[in-house]
N, C-alpha and C positions, 0 to 999 in steps of 0.2 A: 419485728421486721427481720427477714432473712438477709444475712450478709455473710459472704464466705470468709471475710476477715475477722468476724466477730470473736472467734475463739482466741486468736492471738492479739487482738486489738480491741479492748473494751470500747474505746471512743468510736470505733467503726459502727457500733450499734446505733449511734446517733446520726449516721450519715444517710441521707435520703436520696435514693437513686430511682425510685419508681413513682409514677404519677398518683396512684391511689393513696400512698402514704403522704405525699405532698398535699393532696387535696384535703386529707383528714387534718393535717397540721394547720393548713390555712383556715379551716373551719374552726379549729380550737383558738387560733391566734386572733381571729376576728372578734372574739369576745373580750380581748384584753384591752386595757387602757394605756399601757406602756410596753413598748417592745424595743429591744436593742439589736442593732444590725452592724455587720461589717462585711467587706468584700475582699477576696483575694484574686489577683489577676496575674497575667504572665507578660507584662510589658517589657521586662528585662530579658525575655527569652525568645519572643516571636515577633515577626514583622507587624502583624495585625494583632494588637492586644485585645484581650477578651476577659470577661468575668469567668473565673474558674471555680469559685466556691463562694457560697453565701452563708454567713453565719447569722443565726437569729436566736435570741434569748427572750423568754418571758420571765416572770417572777417564779414560774413553776418548772420550766424546762429549757434545755439548750438543744438546738438542732443545727446540723450542717446540711446544706443542700448542694447537690452536684448539678450545676446547670449544663455540664457537658454530657450528662446522661440524657436519656430520651424523656426530657421533662419540659413542660410548658410553664416556665417561671412566671409568665405574665398573670397567672392566677393570683399572684401577690399584689397586683396593681390596685385592687379595691382597698386593701389594707393600707398601702402606702398613700392612697388618696383620701383616706378617711380622717377628717379633722378631729374626730373624737379619740383617736389613738396617737399618742406621742411616740415619735420615732427617734431613738437615741443613736447617734453616730459620733465617732471621734475623728475630727479632721475630715469633714464630709465632702469637701469640694470635689475631690477625685471620684468619690462614690456617686455623687449626684450626676456627674458627667457620664460615668460608666453605666449606671442603671438606665439612663435615658438613651444612650447610644446603643446598648445591646438589646434592651427590652421595651423601649418606649415608656418606661415607668417614671412618673413624676411623684415627688414626695411633698406631702402637706403635713404641717405641724412637726417640723424637725427641731431637735434640740442637739446642738453640737457641743459635746463636753470639752473639746479643745478650746473653743471660743469662751465657754463658761470659765475655764481655768484661767484664761488670759484676763478676763474681766474681774477675776478675784486676785489678780496680781501675782499669780504663780510664775516663778522664774523658769521652771521646767514644766512644759505643758504637753510633752509627748505622752502617749498612753502608758508606755513602759514605766516612765518616771512617776506618773501619777499613781499607778497601781502599786508600785513598790512603796511609795511614800504613805499612801492611805490604807493599804491592805496588806503590805508586806509580801506581795506576790511578785515573783520574777518572771518576766516573759523572755523566752529564748529568742534573741535577736537573729539567730542563724536563719530563721525561716521567713524573715521579712523580705528577703530577696530570692526565696525559693521559686522553682518552676512549678506553679500550682496546676499546670495543665497536664502533668504526668500522672498516670494511674498505674497501680493503686497508690493511695496516699500511705506514707509511713505512719506508724503509730504516733511518733513524735510530732509530725505535722498536724495531725488531727487534734492532738492534745493542745498544741499551740493555738490552733484555730478556735477551739472552744473557749480557751481562756480569754480571747480577744473580746468576747461579748458577755461572758458569764458574770462579769463584775461591772458591766457598763450601767446597769440599772441602779445598783447600790451606789456607784460613783455619781450618777445623775442625782439621786436623792440627796447625797451630801452636798453637791454643788448647788442644787436648787435651794436648799435650806440656807446656805451661806449667802447666796445671791439675794434672797428675800431679806436677810438680815442687813445687807448693805443697800437695799433698794435698787438692785441692778438686774433683777430677773427679766424685766421687760426689755432691757438693753440687749441681753443675750438672745431673747426670743426674736427681736428685730434682726439682729445680725444673722441668726440661724435661718430666718426666712429668706434673707438675701442670698445666702449660700444655696438654699434649696432650689433657687432659680438659675443657678449657674449651668451653662451648656458649653460644649466644645465648639469653637468657631469653625465655620466652613473655610477650608483652605483651597477650594477649587479655583483654578486659574491664577493662583498667587505664586509669584516667584519664590522658590525656597530660600534663595540667598538673602532676601529682604527680611526674613525672620531669623536669620543666623545671628547668634550672639556676637556683637562687635562689628556688625555690618556697617553701622554708621561711621566707623573709623576707616573703612576701606575705600579705595578709589574705584570709580566705575568699571575700569578694565579688570581690576581684580575681582569685582563682583561678578562680571560676566564669566570669568574663568571658574570662580567658585560655584556659580549656578550649574555649569556643566559637570563639575566634579560631584556636586550634590546629586545630580541626576544619575550619574554613573554609580555612585554609592547606593542610591535608593534602588536601582535596578538589581544590583548584586544582593542587597539585603532582602528584597522581595523574593528573588529566586532561591535564596538559601533559607528563607523564612526565619530570619533573625532581625533584631533591631539594627538600624543603620550604624549605630556607634560600634557594633561588634565587627563591622567590616573595616571602617577607618575612623579614627578619632577626629573630633572637630579641630583640635590643635594642628593635626597633620594636614587637614584640608586647608586650613587658613595659611599654613606655611607654603603649601603647593600653589595656592592662589596668588600669594605675594611674590614668590620666587619664580614661578612659571617655567620650570625646567622643560627643555625641548627634546632631551634624549636620555637614555639609560645612564650615561655617564653623569649627567647633571642630577638625575634622581638619587644617585649614590650620596650626593652631598646634602640631601634633605634629612633633617633630624627624624629619627624613628623609621626611616625607610630601610628595612632589613633586606638582605639579598633574597630571602624567601618571598617577601612582600613584593619586591620588584619583579621577581619571576612570575608570581601569581597574578598581579594586578598592574604591573608597569605599563604594558601596552595600552590597556584601557585608560589609564590615568593620562598618559601622553596624548591620546586621542581626544580626551575630554578637554585638556588644557589647550590643544590646538584649536578645538571648536570654539572655546571661549575667546581665544586671541583673534579668531576670524569674525567675530560679531562686529558689524559696522558701527562706527562711532556714534551715529544717531540712534542706535538701538540699544546702547549700553544701559544696564539697570541703574536706576537712580534711587537712592535712599531718601525717603521723605522725612525730613528732619522733624523731630517732635516739636510741636508748636507750643512751647512754653511761653507764657506771656512776656512781652518786653515791658519791664516795669519802669515807670518814670520815677523821679526822685521821691515823690510823695507816697506812691504805692510801695516803693522799696522800703521806705521807712515804716509803713504800716506792717509789711511782712515781718520786718525785724521785731517790731513790737509784739506782733502775734506769736512769734517764735519764743520770745521771752515769756509771754503769758502761758504758752503751751508747756514750757518747761516747769513752771510753777504749778500749773493745773495737773500735770502728769505726776509730780511729786505728791501733791495733795491727795489725788485719787489712788495713787499706788499703781498706775497703769503706764505702759510703754507710750512714748510720745507719738509713735505712729498710730497707736490705737485711739488716742485722744483726737488727733487731727493730723492728716498727712500734709506734706508741703503743697501738693496740688490744691487741696482745700483752702489752705491759708492764702495762697496766691489768688485764688478765685474770690475769696472774701475781700481781698484788698482792692479788687477792681471797682472802679466807680460804678454805682448803680446796681451792684450785685444784690441778688435777693438771698438774704441769709436763710429764710425759711425754705427756699428751694434747694439750697446747697447742703444744709445740715440734715442729718438723720433725726428721727423722732427723739431718740435717746440723747443725742447731742443737744438738741433744743431744750430738752428737759434738764439736762445736767449743767449746762453753762451757756445757753442761748442768750439770756439777759446780759451776762457778763460780756459776751462777745459784742453784742449790740452796742453796749456802752463804750467798749474799747474802740470799736471801729468808728463810732460817731465822734 
């Protein structure tokens, strides 16, 4: 494949930027039974995030695909949908959302090596930690937050990208063998299947302030001011094509919403409000605050409190017993307590008339369903 960076960057020879080469790759990969994938995006650098690089490895080759070139990446859809091909990802949640969002691609027969390492009781299950521990390979963490939308790629970025998938299949082979030895392979396959179905929720028509971290601790008037501030920040971010946090931090917005300054003099007293920031955004911020203060009382945002069950004395005692059981089971299995059973599940199991079969995953029923039934009864 011709590439003008090939002479100075050997890794660039593996970068695919034309449709013919991509089609030929897809034709080869369709014959494989195991493939490893990873994605690089630009969520830290642009307002609308997008997939900027796709890495794929078979047991014979490693390739990098540039979706920002004139390519139809959807030619990969049949491979991702083929149940006869196992797709290896590490920490696949974000990748599943991104593939579906940008290309309408859904993944069948996913194996998530991060989930696998968790079910093997690994204390450090990040890809860098696993590759260092199992293969002695160091990943350069500098490029985890790089702007992958920039072209051309540096030689170091391409080297980093190729390392991300080049050892995923050997890692999968190791993890699979260990899971089989522990009788937990089907557990990981079930959890991976659930991750494959994850999609980003639609936010259309939803107030931004209601999904702001800590909103449930804020007063309705503060939320109204916060909503206007979030709108202002969002407009600025969209105009500048940067993520909203690069315009104003969440901590600063919360402080503005709580203190509600009315003029530049009061803005000066706000933590992190530099003179340059006041000069650049002060007028817009004050207008947003005024708009929030003008919202009628009966139109103020209301945070819907999470509906955690109100437990009676018997249920409360059941939950306590279940938590004691969970601690012991977690130690026995060598798994994190949240992996064994989260608090929401325990509270649901303690409710009268709850259906254990409906609440538990298949692997949980297999691993300790009978124990739980006995304990609850």
